[in-house]
C-alpha positions, 0 to 999 in steps of 0.5 A: 714389631708384633709377635707372630708366634702363639704363646697359648692362652692363660687363665686370664684369657678365658671367659664364660660363653667364649667359643673357640674354633680350633685349627687344624682339620684332620682327615683320618684314614686306616693308617690311624687304625694301624698306628693305634693298634701298634701303640696299644694292645687293642683288639676288639673285633668290631674295630679290627674286621670289616667282615665282623662289623658287617655281620653286626649291621655296619657297612664296615669297621669304623675307626676306634672310638678312642681314635676319634676322642684323641683326634678331637682332643688334640685339636683343642690343646693349643687353645685350651691346655698348652699352658696347663698344669694338669687335665683334671676330669671329664663328664657328659661325653657321648659318641654320636656317630661312628668315624669312618676312614676318610672322614675329616674332623675338626673341633669346637669348644665353648668355655662353660666355667672358670674358677681361680685357685686359692694360690692365685697362680692357676685356675680351672677352666671348663670347656664343652668340646664337639668334634665335627665331621666334614658334613657338619655332623657332631660325632663326639662331645664331652666336657673337660676341665683343666688347670691352667697357669695365670700369665700374671699372679697379680691380675684380677680373677674372673668371676667364678662360674662352676657348671652343673654337670650330670654325674651319669648319662641316662642310658636312654640318651646313649646314641646307638650307631645306625644299623647296629645289630648283635643278634648274629654276633659271633662270640668265637671270633670276638674272643670271649663267650661272655654276653650282657647277661653274664655280668652282674652289677658290682662285679669286679674284673682283674684284667691281669695283663700289664704294659710298661710305658716307654718314652718313645711310644708316648712321644709317638702317640702324642705327636700322632694326636697332634697334642702340643701340651708342653708338659708332654714334650718339654722337660723344663715345663715340669719342676722334676724335669720329667715328661708327663705321659698324656692322660689319653695314652693311659685311657687307651692303654687301659681300654685295650687291656680291658679286652681280657674279660671285656672282649665283647664290650665292643663300642664306647658310647658314653663317658660319664666321668673320669679323673687322672688321679696321679701322673704317669711317667715313662717306666710305669707299668700300667695295669687295669681292672673294671667294675660293673656299675649298671646295666641297661637294654637298648632299642637296638636288636641284640644290643645291651649297655654296660656302665663300667668303671675302668681303673688304671694303676701302676702296680697297685693291687686290683680293686683298691682305689681310695684310702681312708681319707677319700683320696686316690691311692698313689698307684692309681692313674685313672678312674674312668666311668663309661658306657659300652655296648655288648651283645645281649 
């Protein structure tokens, strides 16, 4: 009798060029925003107030950029990372259109690379994922690579294909939401006076605050995003019996903490790269710091872009990232390189 359950894909099941349409479409509403703001200390004004967003040229407040990312990402987990050991990195991410309450999102991924690891037990799979709304418009796209277990260590490895990926999205390729206009931007309501010209390349910002991550909020968040990866739920899936905190949970926590110093970095529009440097577990206290990597003007009135490095740690000193050996320090959880839109 044929099994009806899905054990998930293993490394041998992927082939370059393979296109995967992911289940299940999801209609997002303001409830997602409320839960997001409950789980993270998120308070950027553009995502909190319809009136603030309208004063910035938008019809209403869209859903947070990371809500769109988590929903699109979560759809891919049963097909891409159900049997993952770790999610390794991101590149070439762009937010192409705001996501509004009432939109229905689905995800499609294409396998663009595979490489077996030297231990013969796992391999790395690269996929390009697109989030598509009910109109067929792509609202988000990104590349990620993930380490996946092999079903049989003795099985033949597929031919190695490692994709060439851009290190940085050129500023001119960033998509600015239609109508966005920061010329009448209200710095008082936004929470800080700092504008684009106040930031210098090379400047580092300690976001000061910390949040201790607990099992309960992580389980709630991961279920909210319908992320079914075994390492986040099943304590037998990891040798140490722990439940790994979803990397996206750390991204959202760090992004929310960055409000203190970057309150006017309102919209995330590009993801140049990212790495989950070390695992995050319940009980870890997440802190964050940022570095300004680049600046660019955009074609939208009053709108500039900052390229930022966002680093999340679990108690390490701010502005410390790697050791003399070039490896991430053990307290570093996340190293994220992204573009954000700020008022000129």
